[in-house]
C-alpha positions in Angstrom: 21.5 11.6 13.6 20.0 8.5 12.2 21.1 7.2 8.8 21.1 4.0 6.8 22.9 2.5 3.9 20.5 0.9 1.3 21.0 -0.9 -1.9 19.0 -0.1 -5.0 19.7 -1.0 -8.6 23.1 -2.5 -7.7 24.3 0.8 -6.1 24.6 1.8 -2.5 23.2 5.0 -1.0 23.6 6.7 2.4 20.2 8.1 3.3 18.7 9.8 6.3 15.1 10.8 7.1 13.5 13.6 5.1 16.3 13.5 2.5 15.7 13.4 -1.3 17.8 11.0 -3.4 17.9 10.1 -7.0 18.1 6.4 -7.9 17.8 4.3 -11.0 14.3 4.0 -12.4 11.9 2.3 -10.1 8.7 0.5 -11.1 6.5 2.5 -8.7 4.2 5.3 -9.9 4.6 8.9 -9.0 3.2 9.8 -5.5 3.2 6.2 -4.3 5.1 4.7 -1.4 8.1 2.5 -2.0 10.0 0.2 0.5 13.7 -0.4 0.2 14.1 -3.9 1.8 17.8 -4.2 1.2 19.2 -2.3 4.2 22.9 -2.9 4.7 23.5 -0.8 7.8 21.5 1.3 10.3 23.0 3.9 12.6 20.8 5.5 15.2 21.8 7.8 18.1 23.0 4.9 20.3 22.8 1.7 18.3 24.5 0.3 15.2 23.1 -2.6 13.2 25.4 -4.1 10.6 23.8 -6.6 8.1 25.3 -9.9 7.1 24.7 -9.0 4.2 21.4 -7.2 5.1 19.8 -6.2 8.4 16.8 -8.6 8.6 14.4 -6.4 10.5 15.2 -3.0 8.9 13.1 -1.2 6.3 13.5 2.2 4.7 10.3 3.7 3.4 10.1 6.5 0.9 7.7 8.3 -1.4 8.3 8.5 -5.2 8.3 12.2 -6.1 8.8 12.0 -9.9 10.5 10.2 -12.7 13.2 12.2 -14.6 15.9 11.8 -17.2 19.4 12.3 -15.8 22.3 14.3 -17.1 23.9 13.2 -20.4 26.6 10.5 -20.0 29.3 10.5 -22.7 30.8 7.1 -23.7 33.9 7.1 -26.0 35.6 4.2 -27.8 39.2 4.5 -29.0 41.6 2.1 -30.7 45.2 3.1 -31.2 46.9 3.1 -34.6 43.7 2.2 -36.6 42.0 5.6 -36.6 38.9 4.2 -34.8 37.1 6.8 -32.6 33.4 6.7 -31.6 31.5 8.9 -29.2 28.0 8.4 -28.1 25.9 9.7 -25.2 22.6 8.9 -23.4 20.5 10.2 -20.6 19.6 7.6 -18.0 16.0 7.2 -16.6 16.0 8.0 -12.9 13.5 8.4 -10.0 13.6 11.0 -7.3 12.6 9.6 -3.9 11.9 11.3 -0.6 13.1 9.1 2.3 10.3 9.3 5.0 11.2 6.7 7.6 14.0 4.4 8.7 12.7 1.7 11.0 14.4 -1.2 12.6 13.0 -3.7 15.1 15.2 -4.1 18.1 16.9 -7.4 17.7 17.0 -9.7 20.7 20.4 -11.1 21.3 20.3 -14.8 20.9 22.1 -16.7 23.6 24.5 -19.1 22.1 24.4 -22.6 23.8 27.6 -23.5 25.6 29.1 -26.6 24.2 29.6 -29.4 26.7 33.2 -30.4 27.2 34.0 -33.9 26.3 35.3 -36.0 29.1 37.7 -38.7 28.1 
């Protein structure tokens, strides 16, 4: 099973191919393709790529299904001993995305040059 951890809107999501996720509102139109360039980790059947902080050659591509409003979030304020209580709510704007492909180019291991020992 191949999966990746991506970052979108300051939050991290664990995604796999052909999975539908809900993220904060994206600027893409419905039906268009969207690339998530900030891939933090990619796990395939036999390889594991960990980013420092991101994997440079990894891209997760998805398709925007629709823009929706999320469930209501309640926010309450309270101060003790002064009879101050406020309660408000809002519905965040979100986007549903279908993850189509997780791709990573095979990184060639760079050989580190051996340091020459100093003779004194």
